[in-house]
C-alpha positions, 0 to 999 in steps of 0.5 A: 705097820705090824711088829713083824713088818717093822722088823722085816723093814729093819732087815731090809735096811739091815741088808743094805747096811750090812752090804755097806759094812762089808764094803767098809771092811774091804775098804779098811783091809785095803787101807790097813795094808797101806797105812797100818796103825801109822801116825799118818792114818791116826791123823787122818782118823782124827781129821775125819772126826771133824766133818763127822761132827757136823754130819751128826748135827745137820745130817743123820743126828739132830736135824733129821731126828727133829725133821722127820716127826714134823714132816710126818705130821705135816703130811698127815694133817696138811697134805703133800704140798705143805709137807714139801714146802716145809722140806724146801725151806728146811733144805734151803736154811740148812744149805746156807748154814753149811756153806757158811760153816765150810767157808769159815772152817777152811779160813780158820784151818788155813790161818792155823796152818800158817802159824809156826810151832805146831806139834807133829800131831797137829801139823799132820791133822790140819791139812787133812781136815781142810781137805775134808771139810767141804764133805760136810755140805754134801754128806749133810744134804744127802743125809737130810734127803735120806731122812725124807726118803725114810719118811716115805718108807723108801728105806732101800735107797737111803740104806744103800747110800752110805755104801757109795763112800766105801765103793769110792774109797775102795777104788781110790785105794786100789787104783789111785793112792798107790800111784801117788809118789812122795810116801805116806804123807802124800798118799794120805792126802789123796785118801782125804780127797777121796772122802770129799768125792765120796760125799759128792757121789752120795749127794747126787745119788739121792736126787732121782729117788727124791724126784720120784717121791715128789721133791723138786729143786728150789729155794725158799727163804721163808724161815718164819714158817712156824713149822721150820721154827719147830724143827729147829726148836726140837733140834736145838737141845739134841744138837747141843747134846750131840755136839758135846758127844761128838766133840768128846769123841774128837777130844778122845781121839786127840787124847789118844794121839797125844798122850797114848801114841801115834798108833792109838787112834788107828787101833781104836778105829779098826776095832770100832769098824769090827763093832759096827759090822754086826751092829749094822745088821739090825741095830742101826737099821731098826733105829732108822725104821722106828723113827718114822713108824713111831712118829706116825704112831705118836701123831695118831696117839697110838701109844699102845702100838708104840709100846709094843713096837719098842718092846718087840724091837728091844727083844729082837735086838738083844737076841741078835746082838748078844751072841755077836758081842760074845763072839767078838770077845772070844775071837777078837785076836783071830778076827783082827789077824784074819782081816787086817794083818798084812802089809803095814798092819803087823803083829803088834798092830793086831795085838793092840787092836784086839785089846781094844776090840775085846773091851768094845765087844760088850758094848754091842749089848748096851748100844742097842738100847739107845738105838730103840729108845732115842727114836721113841723120844724123838717120835714124841717130839721130846729131844730134851730128855735124851740130851740131858741123859746123854750130856751126863753120860758124856761127862762120865765118859770123859771123866773115865777117860782121864782116869784111864790116861793117868792110871793105866799102862800105856799099851792098855790105855786105848783099851781103857778108853774103849771100856769107858765108852761102853760103861757110859753108853750102858748107863745112857741106854738103861736110863733112857729105857727107864724114863721111857717106861715112865712116859709110855707105861710098862715096856715088859722089862722083865720079859726083856731081861729074861730074853737077855739072860736066855741069850747070854746063856746060849751065847756062852755055849756058842762062845766056847764052841767058836773058841775051841773050834777056831783053835783046832781048825786053824792049828790043823790047817796051818799044817797044810795051807799058808797061814793067811789062807788057813785063817780065812778058812778056819775062823769063818768055819768056827764062827759058823759052828758057833752060830749054828750052836746058838740057833740050835739052842734057841730052837730046842728051848723055843726062844720066842725071839727066834719066832720074831726073826722068822716072821720078819724074814717071811714074805708079806703074804706069808708073814703072820703076827708074832704071838706076843702079849701086850708089853705091859702084861707078864 
């Protein structure tokens, strides 16, 4: 695919991902209204990290990243029949391992719950974790199916799948959870059962699309196949790195719950959700599209095309993510207040969540580096380099978190945890980009940095316009409308004015990245190749 087609596919995926993010935001608004930043919801968040650990390992992370390049290689070199034979064997092996993990986990959690002397926080987490653990099987198998669909460039179906959990969650919060009697303790358990149902729905939804591309149900236990071994050999280092990373996230949640406050994991969660919203527009989508595309380039040894695609993707991402980061930074409190402050989510919850969001916001600029660089390493079937760098940065993140907990004021500790993540992720992304340059040759880093500084300059103007517009508009609207309605009118208008200012500056000063985005959004017949010199040239 040409560069503008890659970005256009990314916008297609980004559209569905954005739909999922918007539904997720509605989901979180409704959930915040019932549970706020209570200990019960914080316990739910910590428990939910456990199945997400295995989801990263066996679903969207290590396994899918190792599987796609080998599957693409089998399709190109051996044909469809051999590729599907490989897929069936991998599906079978993963299914067996997941069932074993779920059964072992349920038994272990049940034994832990039967022991006395558990602290309040642990006693609240364990029952929820036991309910949600079977979600691991369904979501990981669905994610592996999504990897297959992405290999066939059927990005729309796989991109829509995560929205199904949000839809299931919304229906439950609206019509089921409020009917549960006994208080928040029992209502949060109903929400945990909803997560399991959402996993089943996502798994079943994949089946028709997989049938259309050639998948047929079956079991094949010939795991001596060298290609199966290759998938898991590639997966091994990545799984180790992701396991450490996710365990660190889980430990951080426990740290926040145990040593910061019962409110802390919930405030970090709501801040993260606001970060994921703009990130899903293009960053996550582009990483999804790039893995099979770069894998195809790598199989054909078209390293120049890989280089150009990475360069193009980074410049486009930074052009979009930089204003999003500045906007969330300057409007953190009004945005949190507008979206979440209602019911059990009170003014104090708003202040604490806005603090975390302010410290998370700069991460949008650095998170996108890994989204582009990691798929490039995986496409080269090198899972070790991202893991080594990631492990070092995870240890850095954990060290910074310990310093934060020991030194920072209690009601700023959670914001310090957010900043630690941003610093570690920034070092991770920059290191990966430099190592990738050593592997593929010049990535045009000078031009990437020039584009970043252009975007930062325009974003500062955008931030000033948005900040002062929000203050003026909401103050005026408060005189005539209820506060919540005034926020829902004033804040989006301020954001729109800021975006208009940003794109006006980009157009007046002819930012090349604006052309990249325009070309990506045209139809296939109208799309023309964006005029960018090879990444290695000045």
